[in-house]
TIDREN-87398 format. One record per residue (C-alpha): residue number from 1; x, y, z. Coordinates in steps of 0.001 Angstrom, whole numbers, plus 500000, padded with zeros to 6 digits. Last residue first. Example, Ala and Ser with C-alpha at 12.3 -4.5 7.8 and 13.67 -1.06 7.14 Angstrom:
2
<bavex num="2" u="513670" v="498940" w="507140"/>
<bavex num="1" u="512300" v="495500" w="507800"/>
END
This chain:
310
<bavex num="310" u="494585" v="477957" w="504049"/>
<bavex num="309" u="498051" v="476445" w="503886"/>
<bavex num="308" u="500610" v="478927" w="504999"/>
<bavex num="307" u="503816" v="479740" w="503100"/>
<bavex num="306" u="502256" v="482427" w="500934"/>
<bavex num="305" u="500986" v="484242" w="504008"/>
<bavex num="304" u="504361" v="484275" w="505799"/>
<bavex num="303" u="504824" v="487992" w="505199"/>
<bavex num="302" u="501520" v="488549" w="506982"/>
<bavex num="301" u="503138" v="487452" w="510238"/>
<bavex num="300" u="500953" v="484926" w="512072"/>
<bavex num="299" u="503076" v="481811" w="512493"/>
<bavex num="298" u="506386" v="483611" w="512002"/>
<bavex num="297" u="505878" v="486120" w="514800"/>
<bavex num="296" u="503263" v="488752" w="515665"/>
<bavex num="295" u="505326" v="491632" w="514223"/>
<bavex num="294" u="504099" v="494868" w="515783"/>
<bavex num="293" u="504974" v="498008" w="513824"/>
<bavex num="292" u="505411" v="501173" w="515870"/>
<bavex num="291" u="504177" v="503911" w="513601"/>
<bavex num="290" u="505514" v="506989" w="511820"/>
<bavex num="289" u="502990" v="508959" w="509807"/>
<bavex num="288" u="501372" v="509141" w="506393"/>
<bavex num="287" u="497594" v="509204" w="506633"/>
<bavex num="286" u="497096" v="506673" w="505210"/>
<bavex num="285" u="497646" v="502926" w="505654"/>
<bavex num="284" u="500964" v="501036" w="505718"/>
<bavex num="283" u="502439" v="503515" w="508190"/>
<bavex num="282" u="506143" v="504300" w="507977"/>
<bavex num="281" u="508175" v="502110" w="510292"/>
<bavex num="280" u="509446" v="501816" w="513853"/>
<bavex num="279" u="510095" v="498168" w="514732"/>
<bavex num="278" u="508718" v="495937" w="517452"/>
<bavex num="277" u="508614" v="492144" w="517851"/>
<bavex num="276" u="505283" v="491220" w="519425"/>
<bavex num="275" u="504770" v="489054" w="522484"/>
<bavex num="274" u="502201" v="486492" w="523590"/>
<bavex num="273" u="502519" v="483653" w="526105"/>
<bavex num="272" u="502586" v="485490" w="529423"/>
<bavex num="271" u="500294" v="488192" w="528146"/>
<bavex num="270" u="500497" v="491530" w="526313"/>
<bavex num="269" u="504185" v="491300" w="525554"/>
<bavex num="268" u="506515" v="493822" w="523989"/>
<bavex num="267" u="509589" v="492783" w="522080"/>
<bavex num="266" u="512695" v="494788" w="521294"/>
<bavex num="265" u="514249" v="494862" w="517832"/>
<bavex num="264" u="513594" v="498570" w="517333"/>
<bavex num="263" u="513489" v="500369" w="520657"/>
<bavex num="262" u="510438" v="500897" w="522867"/>
<bavex num="261" u="510587" v="504155" w="524841"/>
<bavex num="260" u="508171" v="506261" w="522824"/>
<bavex num="259" u="506329" v="507648" w="525847"/>
<bavex num="258" u="505553" v="505873" w="529120"/>
<bavex num="257" u="501860" v="506556" w="529750"/>
<bavex num="256" u="500874" v="507206" w="526146"/>
<bavex num="255" u="502949" v="504281" w="524928"/>
<bavex num="254" u="501384" v="501976" w="527520"/>
<bavex num="253" u="497886" v="503124" w="526599"/>
<bavex num="252" u="498636" v="502340" w="522948"/>
<bavex num="251" u="500014" v="498936" w="523974"/>
<bavex num="250" u="496798" v="497940" w="525725"/>
<bavex num="249" u="494686" v="499222" w="522839"/>
<bavex num="248" u="496794" v="497361" w="520300"/>
<bavex num="247" u="496556" v="494132" w="522287"/>
<bavex num="246" u="492786" v="494327" w="522659"/>
<bavex num="245" u="492404" v="494955" w="518937"/>
<bavex num="244" u="494670" v="492022" w="518083"/>
<bavex num="243" u="492477" v="489752" w="520183"/>
<bavex num="242" u="489310" v="491064" w="518507"/>
<bavex num="241" u="490936" v="490580" w="515107"/>
<bavex num="240" u="491375" v="486840" w="515764"/>
<bavex num="239" u="494608" v="485909" w="514018"/>
<bavex num="238" u="495080" v="484096" w="510719"/>
<bavex num="237" u="497597" v="486471" w="509144"/>
<bavex num="236" u="498813" v="489788" w="510475"/>
<bavex num="235" u="499948" v="493293" w="509602"/>
<bavex num="234" u="499971" v="495081" w="512978"/>
<bavex num="233" u="500097" v="498845" w="513377"/>
<bavex num="232" u="500686" v="501250" w="516243"/>
<bavex num="231" u="500724" v="505050" w="516327"/>
<bavex num="230" u="503953" v="506712" w="517319"/>
<bavex num="229" u="503736" v="509433" w="519970"/>
<bavex num="228" u="503914" v="513132" w="519040"/>
<bavex num="227" u="500368" v="514113" w="520006"/>
<bavex num="226" u="498978" v="513763" w="516482"/>
<bavex num="225" u="500863" v="510469" w="516249"/>
<bavex num="224" u="498653" v="509005" w="518974"/>
<bavex num="223" u="495610" v="509581" w="516796"/>
<bavex num="222" u="495205" v="506633" w="514478"/>
<bavex num="221" u="495624" v="503056" w="515632"/>
<bavex num="220" u="496267" v="500146" w="513328"/>
<bavex num="219" u="494931" v="496830" w="512129"/>
<bavex num="218" u="495976" v="495285" w="508850"/>
<bavex num="217" u="494510" v="492016" w="507625"/>
<bavex num="216" u="495468" v="488744" w="505963"/>
<bavex num="215" u="492912" v="485962" w="506603"/>
<bavex num="214" u="492038" v="485736" w="502910"/>
<bavex num="213" u="493961" v="488191" w="500763"/>
<bavex num="212" u="492164" v="491361" w="499708"/>
<bavex num="211" u="494118" v="493393" w="502251"/>
<bavex num="210" u="491219" v="493863" w="504667"/>
<bavex num="209" u="491494" v="496880" w="506923"/>
<bavex num="208" u="490758" v="497441" w="510613"/>
<bavex num="207" u="490983" v="500755" w="512481"/>
<bavex num="206" u="491253" v="501591" w="516193"/>
<bavex num="205" u="490798" v="505319" w="516694"/>
<bavex num="204" u="492685" v="507196" w="519378"/>
<bavex num="203" u="491852" v="510694" w="520653"/>
<bavex num="202" u="488217" v="510047" w="521464"/>
<bavex num="201" u="488751" v="507138" w="523859"/>
<bavex num="200" u="492233" v="508254" w="524944"/>
<bavex num="199" u="491039" v="509329" w="528413"/>
<bavex num="198" u="489896" v="505815" w="529286"/>
<bavex num="197" u="490062" v="506427" w="533051"/>
<bavex num="196" u="486560" v="505193" w="533825"/>
<bavex num="195" u="485242" v="508771" w="533922"/>
<bavex num="194" u="486849" v="509292" w="530510"/>
<bavex num="193" u="484927" v="506321" w="529114"/>
<bavex num="192" u="481637" v="507566" w="530547"/>
<bavex num="191" u="482243" v="510996" w="529038"/>
<bavex num="190" u="482946" v="509482" w="525619"/>
<bavex num="189" u="479934" v="507185" w="525718"/>
<bavex num="188" u="477717" v="510141" w="526562"/>
<bavex num="187" u="479266" v="512259" w="523813"/>
<bavex num="186" u="478887" v="509595" w="521098"/>
<bavex num="185" u="482146" v="509424" w="519181"/>
<bavex num="184" u="483213" v="510090" w="515599"/>
<bavex num="183" u="486884" v="509326" w="514969"/>
<bavex num="182" u="489294" v="510692" w="512384"/>
<bavex num="181" u="491973" v="510296" w="515069"/>
<bavex num="180" u="493431" v="513777" w="514679"/>
<bavex num="179" u="490100" v="515289" w="513601"/>
<bavex num="178" u="488134" v="514183" w="516654"/>
<bavex num="177" u="484466" v="514461" w="515688"/>
<bavex num="176" u="482048" v="514639" w="518583"/>
<bavex num="175" u="478366" v="513778" w="518303"/>
<bavex num="174" u="474988" v="514980" w="519572"/>
<bavex num="173" u="476314" v="517994" w="521483"/>
<bavex num="172" u="476004" v="519438" w="524984"/>
<bavex num="171" u="476681" v="523218" w="525048"/>
<bavex num="170" u="478289" v="524277" w="528347"/>
<bavex num="169" u="479084" v="520848" w="529804"/>
<bavex num="168" u="480224" v="519510" w="526431"/>
<bavex num="167" u="482335" v="522598" w="525755"/>
<bavex num="166" u="483978" v="522430" w="529169"/>
<bavex num="165" u="484785" v="518707" w="528863"/>
<bavex num="164" u="486336" v="519226" w="525428"/>
<bavex num="163" u="488453" v="522105" w="526757"/>
<bavex num="162" u="489600" v="520076" w="529746"/>
<bavex num="161" u="490537" v="517139" w="527518"/>
<bavex num="160" u="492509" v="519450" w="525231"/>
<bavex num="159" u="494344" v="520922" w="528210"/>
<bavex num="158" u="495099" v="517408" w="529455"/>
<bavex num="157" u="496462" v="516628" w="525995"/>
<bavex num="156" u="498946" v="519481" w="526114"/>
<bavex num="155" u="500160" v="518506" w="529572"/>
<bavex num="154" u="500558" v="514904" w="528420"/>
<bavex num="153" u="502419" v="515940" w="525267"/>
<bavex num="152" u="504956" v="518070" w="527108"/>
<bavex num="151" u="504329" v="521601" w="525821"/>
<bavex num="150" u="506180" v="522980" w="522806"/>
<bavex num="149" u="503363" v="522187" w="520390"/>
<bavex num="148" u="500987" v="524304" w="522481"/>
<bavex num="147" u="501033" v="527513" w="520421"/>
<bavex num="146" u="497355" v="526999" w="519592"/>
<bavex num="145" u="494633" v="524563" w="520601"/>
<bavex num="144" u="491607" v="523848" w="518488"/>
<bavex num="143" u="487854" v="524116" w="518675"/>
<bavex num="142" u="485026" v="523691" w="516202"/>
<bavex num="141" u="481350" v="524166" w="516943"/>
<bavex num="140" u="479039" v="522448" w="514487"/>
<bavex num="139" u="475582" v="522790" w="513026"/>
<bavex num="138" u="473102" v="520703" w="511032"/>
<bavex num="137" u="473196" v="517249" w="512616"/>
<bavex num="136" u="470608" v="514725" w="511475"/>
<bavex num="135" u="473062" v="512983" w="509136"/>
<bavex num="134" u="475511" v="512597" w="512017"/>
<bavex num="133" u="473009" v="510707" w="514167"/>
<bavex num="132" u="471864" v="508355" w="511413"/>
<bavex num="131" u="475473" v="507614" w="510480"/>
<bavex num="130" u="476524" v="506904" w="514065"/>
<bavex num="129" u="473879" v="504302" w="514801"/>
<bavex num="128" u="476178" v="501376" w="515649"/>
<bavex num="127" u="479018" v="503242" w="517350"/>
<bavex num="126" u="482271" v="501320" w="518010"/>
<bavex num="125" u="482521" v="500035" w="514435"/>
<bavex num="124" u="482985" v="503617" w="513282"/>
<bavex num="123" u="485719" v="503009" w="510686"/>
<bavex num="122" u="483724" v="503789" w="507525"/>
<bavex num="121" u="481990" v="506709" w="509251"/>
<bavex num="120" u="485345" v="508344" w="509997"/>
<bavex num="119" u="486363" v="508201" w="506342"/>
<bavex num="118" u="483032" v="509681" w="505229"/>
<bavex num="117" u="482988" v="512576" w="507722"/>
<bavex num="116" u="484470" v="515044" w="505224"/>
<bavex num="115" u="481616" v="514147" w="502887"/>
<bavex num="114" u="479201" v="516085" w="505120"/>
<bavex num="113" u="480157" v="519455" w="503655"/>
<bavex num="112" u="478243" v="522598" w="504583"/>
<bavex num="111" u="477650" v="522215" w="508315"/>
<bavex num="110" u="476089" v="525474" w="509501"/>
<bavex num="109" u="478341" v="527269" w="511954"/>
<bavex num="108" u="478417" v="527672" w="515727"/>
<bavex num="107" u="480978" v="530329" w="516785"/>
<bavex num="106" u="484573" v="529188" w="516848"/>
<bavex num="105" u="486634" v="528339" w="519916"/>
<bavex num="104" u="490404" v="528821" w="519992"/>
<bavex num="103" u="492431" v="527544" w="522931"/>
<bavex num="102" u="495753" v="529070" w="523934"/>
<bavex num="101" u="498891" v="528117" w="525807"/>
<bavex num="100" u="500338" v="531131" w="527594"/>
<bavex num="99" u="503408" v="532829" w="526107"/>
<bavex num="98" u="507088" v="532854" w="527082"/>
<bavex num="97" u="509520" v="534791" w="524902"/>
<bavex num="96" u="513069" v="534648" w="523629"/>
<bavex num="95" u="513310" v="531411" w="521690"/>
<bavex num="94" u="509877" v="530003" w="522591"/>
<bavex num="93" u="508617" v="528872" w="525991"/>
<bavex num="92" u="505016" v="527762" w="526499"/>
<bavex num="91" u="503146" v="528707" w="529659"/>
<bavex num="90" u="500238" v="526766" w="531166"/>
<bavex num="89" u="498753" v="528480" w="534243"/>
<bavex num="88" u="497598" v="531479" w="532218"/>
<bavex num="87" u="495535" v="529441" w="529784"/>
<bavex num="86" u="494603" v="532129" w="527249"/>
<bavex num="85" u="491189" v="531628" w="525635"/>
<bavex num="84" u="490757" v="532907" w="522091"/>
<bavex num="83" u="487328" v="533537" w="520599"/>
<bavex num="82" u="487457" v="532438" w="517027"/>
<bavex num="81" u="487206" v="534160" w="513649"/>
<bavex num="80" u="484249" v="533201" w="511491"/>
<bavex num="79" u="482008" v="535966" w="512806"/>
<bavex num="78" u="482870" v="538385" w="509990"/>
<bavex num="77" u="481746" v="535786" w="507450"/>
<bavex num="76" u="483324" v="536297" w="504030"/>
<bavex num="75" u="482785" v="532544" w="503589"/>
<bavex num="74" u="485692" v="531999" w="501210"/>
<bavex num="73" u="488211" v="533724" w="503479"/>
<bavex num="72" u="487008" v="531783" w="506502"/>
<bavex num="71" u="487235" v="528501" w="504600"/>
<bavex num="70" u="490762" v="529386" w="503507"/>
<bavex num="69" u="491825" v="530166" w="507080"/>
<bavex num="68" u="490232" v="527062" w="508630"/>
<bavex num="67" u="493413" v="525684" w="510206"/>
<bavex num="66" u="493840" v="529121" w="511809"/>
<bavex num="65" u="496849" v="531330" w="512406"/>
<bavex num="64" u="496130" v="534271" w="514729"/>
<bavex num="63" u="495266" v="537913" w="514057"/>
<bavex num="62" u="491595" v="537241" w="513309"/>
<bavex num="61" u="491258" v="535610" w="516740"/>
<bavex num="60" u="491750" v="538920" w="518503"/>
<bavex num="59" u="488680" v="538471" w="520697"/>
<bavex num="58" u="490682" v="537683" w="523828"/>
<bavex num="57" u="489649" v="535841" w="526968"/>
<bavex num="56" u="491709" v="535085" w="530078"/>
<bavex num="55" u="491704" v="531712" w="531826"/>
<bavex num="54" u="493083" v="530657" w="535229"/>
<bavex num="53" u="493201" v="526890" w="535698"/>
<bavex num="52" u="492592" v="524171" w="533103"/>
<bavex num="51" u="489694" v="522034" w="534320"/>
<bavex num="50" u="487581" v="524237" w="536585"/>
<bavex num="49" u="488751" v="527293" w="534619"/>
<bavex num="48" u="487029" v="525920" w="531533"/>
<bavex num="47" u="483687" v="525935" w="533302"/>
<bavex num="46" u="484036" v="529596" w="534244"/>
<bavex num="45" u="485158" v="530537" w="530740"/>
<bavex num="44" u="482330" v="528556" w="529153"/>
<bavex num="43" u="479744" v="530157" w="531399"/>
<bavex num="42" u="481142" v="533559" w="530476"/>
<bavex num="41" u="481136" v="532786" w="526764"/>
<bavex num="40" u="477620" v="531382" w="526709"/>
<bavex num="39" u="477257" v="529145" w="523656"/>
<bavex num="38" u="473740" v="528569" w="522387"/>
<bavex num="37" u="473559" v="525629" w="520020"/>
<bavex num="36" u="471720" v="525719" w="516669"/>
<bavex num="35" u="469859" v="522429" w="516451"/>
<bavex num="34" u="470950" v="518911" w="515383"/>
<bavex num="33" u="474403" v="519546" w="516796"/>
<bavex num="32" u="477974" v="518385" w="516042"/>
<bavex num="31" u="481056" v="519183" w="518145"/>
<bavex num="30" u="484458" v="519349" w="516448"/>
<bavex num="29" u="487910" v="518657" w="517862"/>
<bavex num="28" u="491123" v="520029" w="516367"/>
<bavex num="27" u="494764" v="519827" w="517513"/>
<bavex num="26" u="497133" v="522350" w="515935"/>
<bavex num="25" u="500807" v="521448" w="515640"/>
<bavex num="24" u="499623" v="517945" w="514651"/>
<bavex num="23" u="502397" v="515330" w="514548"/>
<bavex num="22" u="501952" v="512826" w="511733"/>
<bavex num="21" u="505627" v="511849" w="511716"/>
<bavex num="20" u="505721" v="512901" w="508067"/>
<bavex num="19" u="506122" v="516509" w="509098"/>
<bavex num="18" u="504384" v="519248" w="511064"/>
<bavex num="17" u="506130" v="521414" w="513637"/>
<bavex num="16" u="508438" v="523044" w="511103"/>
<bavex num="15" u="505446" v="524390" w="509220"/>
<bavex num="14" u="503995" v="526272" w="512193"/>
<bavex num="13" u="505168" v="529820" w="511467"/>
<bavex num="12" u="504538" v="529281" w="507774"/>
<bavex num="11" u="500870" v="528763" w="508683"/>
<bavex num="10" u="498346" v="525942" w="508743"/>
<bavex num="9" u="500607" v="522893" w="508621"/>
<bavex num="8" u="498886" v="519502" w="509030"/>
<bavex num="7" u="500099" v="518185" w="505686"/>
<bavex num="6" u="498826" v="514657" w="504973"/>
<bavex num="5" u="501187" v="512868" w="502610"/>
<bavex num="4" u="499412" v="510152" w="500641"/>
<bavex num="3" u="500350" v="506615" w="501579"/>
<bavex num="2" u="501081" v="503581" w="499427"/>
<bavex num="1" u="500000" v="500000" w="500000"/>
END
């Protein structure tokens, strides 16, 4: 398989932060609604402070880089620029200046293009009625962080989680769309997962692909790379996909907790009798990014397909 390069850069200032690793210098989450939501700025600020500390508000969003800059220009909508929330307890150091991490929140907008959800819908095995829900939605609120690429990834992600929690408490939605993981999630399921400690539920998508060869499949995660951690992939033959899924989720949590500490040639086990040989590679499935490839061993490695009797 070949991969198309996915460029996450939104401004010359941010280009160096985005490369084939899949890292996202700007992290985007979108909230979908079946009716026009009412967003109280003061209520949002107060709620956000519960999760992220002291917050100051600016309306100078038109002076900042935006991942939606072309869309804003095309719309000629004066309200398309975001409110900007400065997180005063989370400072980011640059060459000769220290600035607070920022969150940008856009006013509710009519959804114009539903085709951008197509990829997410194809890999939404976790939500049975997702298509019906998304098709009923008419409006969205989009959020993203800004100038946070220099933060430790866990601190950055905790800010994102706090922002998502604040939006959902202030203006509950019908569906969330996590751009980095290309994952649509039900808000109630998401909140329940986070309460149980599954904070990666929205940020990481588990995907399964058939290769066209019987019993040969590719399973990977999408989303860890957006935070600067390798995603995981396994190209396997004759294994139970549900078992592979459990293993990938366990290892993804381990990588988030510990960082990219596994070296090429090392093995990682998920049980007393199961271990995968690890190697950093380019992803087999788009988007282009670095992944930790898990080799399940000679019996189940996809490279052994032609040597196995079906």
